[in-house]
N, C-alpha and C positions, 0 to 999 in steps of 0.2 A: 406312515401318520397313526402316534397314537393315539388309541380312546381311554388315556391314562385318568384317572378323575382326580379330579387339582380340587381341595376342600383350603378356602381364606374362613381364619375366623376375623367377624370386626374388633375392631383395638377401641373401637365408643362409637355414638351417636351424635349428631349434629342437631339442632335444635333451631329452627330459621318460623320465618313468620309464614310462609310456605303448604298450607293447611290443604291444597287441592292442585295438581297434575297444571288445571290453566289456569292459573294466577303467578307458573313461573315465570320467570326471564326463561328464555334459553341459552345463553354464555353468562359469565361475569359480568359482562359488560352493557347488562342491561339489568344490573343488582349494584347500581356504584352507591355503598354507601348503609344497602343492608348487613345489618346487620345477624351472627350466630354465635351460637356458641356450645362447640365441642366440649362430649364432655368424652372423655379415654376410660376407659374399666383400668380400673387403678393400679393395675398386677405393671400396666406398660406406662406408667407416669413417669420413669428414669430415662426412658428413652428420650424424652424431649430438654432435655438437660441440653442445654445452648439454644434451645434452638430458639428464643426471644431476640436473638440478635440478626435473627434476617426480619425483612418488611414484610415478606410474601413466600409464601405456601402452594405447594400443589397437595390438594387431598384426590386422594382418588378413591374414590367408592363403590358402593352396589345401589344398583338400579333397580330397588325393593318392590319395587310397585308395574317392574314389567315380569312378564308371565310368557313371554312368545321371543319371536325373531322375526325378521322378512330379509333377505338379500337385495331386495330390490325396496328401495322409499322412496317418499319425495317427501325432501328437508321441508323447515319450517322457512327455510331463506328464497326458495323458490319453487317452483311450481309442475319444475320436470320430473319426473325419476330417478332418482341414480341409484347407484352401490354401495350398502350402507358401509362399509369402507373405507365410502369416498365422503363420508358425511359423517356429525359428531353425534345423529339418532340412537335414542336410548333402546330403541329396540334389537339387537344384539347378539349373536352367537352365544358370547358372554355380557351380560347390561352390566358394566363397567363405565362409570363416567370418572373424568378428570376436570378439576376448575383450578386456576392461580386465582388464591384468597387473600387480602389486605388480612397479617400477623399482628392484631391490634395489642392483645396481653397473653399471659396467659398468668396464670394465678391455681396453686397444684397440678391440676391434672384437668383444670377446664383452660380451652384456648378459648380467646372472645375474636371472633372475624369479620371480618366486610369483604362485601360484595359474594354473596352465596349465594346461589343459583337451585340451589337444590332443595325437594321438598321433604319436610319437616321429620324427624325420626330416621333419617338417611344411615346406614350403618358403613360407615368408615370403614377402610381398606388399610390406608398407611396414606402416611405424612412426609413429607421431603419438601428441599427447603429448595426453594427456587432462587436462580445462579445464573446472572445475566448471562455470564461470561460461559455455562456453560448452556445458558439454555435458548438462548438468542442468534437465528440465524442469518445469514445474507445470501441475498440475492432466489429469493420466496417467492411459488408460485402458491397462487391459493385456486387457482385448477376457475371451477361452474363458481365459489366464490368471488369472482372478482368481483369488484363493486354494489356487495353485497352486505359488504361487514360490520358497514355503521349502524346496515336494517339490526345484526341483533340489539344493540343496545334496547331496542321499542318491542323487539318482538317478546309475547307469549307463548309458552307449551298449550298443546290441544288435547283432546282425547285422541290422534290419531298414534302418541306413544306412549295410550294407558297401557 
């Protein structure tokens, strides 16, 4: 096992309506039509050439308000503890978030997005286009989340992962 330090540089910052962790939805499905604005650092503007042809993108981001982690967590959609890697909890050894959001428009280095579920001021690490032929899987199992996926539309974050 390597103990090599890995350093990432944010490519931009997203502005969202969520000023407090407790007000945020726990997944993009709970943020339907919630608008956000991603401002890329100018040196990365060339990297979004041709992105406007995609309807959805993955945002990979840093949970900048998370300062520690736990290997066993009680996620928002269950009362039972689970291993952190069997959840999408933000308190992780590497506090990296992933959301699929709708791309509304691009103007210069600014992306307007819908279905944003992250805290205002979240540093964005990467953007990748969502491609159903690559990303949708068949014969999917969802483990302990079976029957709970609709709950993500109404559930809000709370202090346990602050």
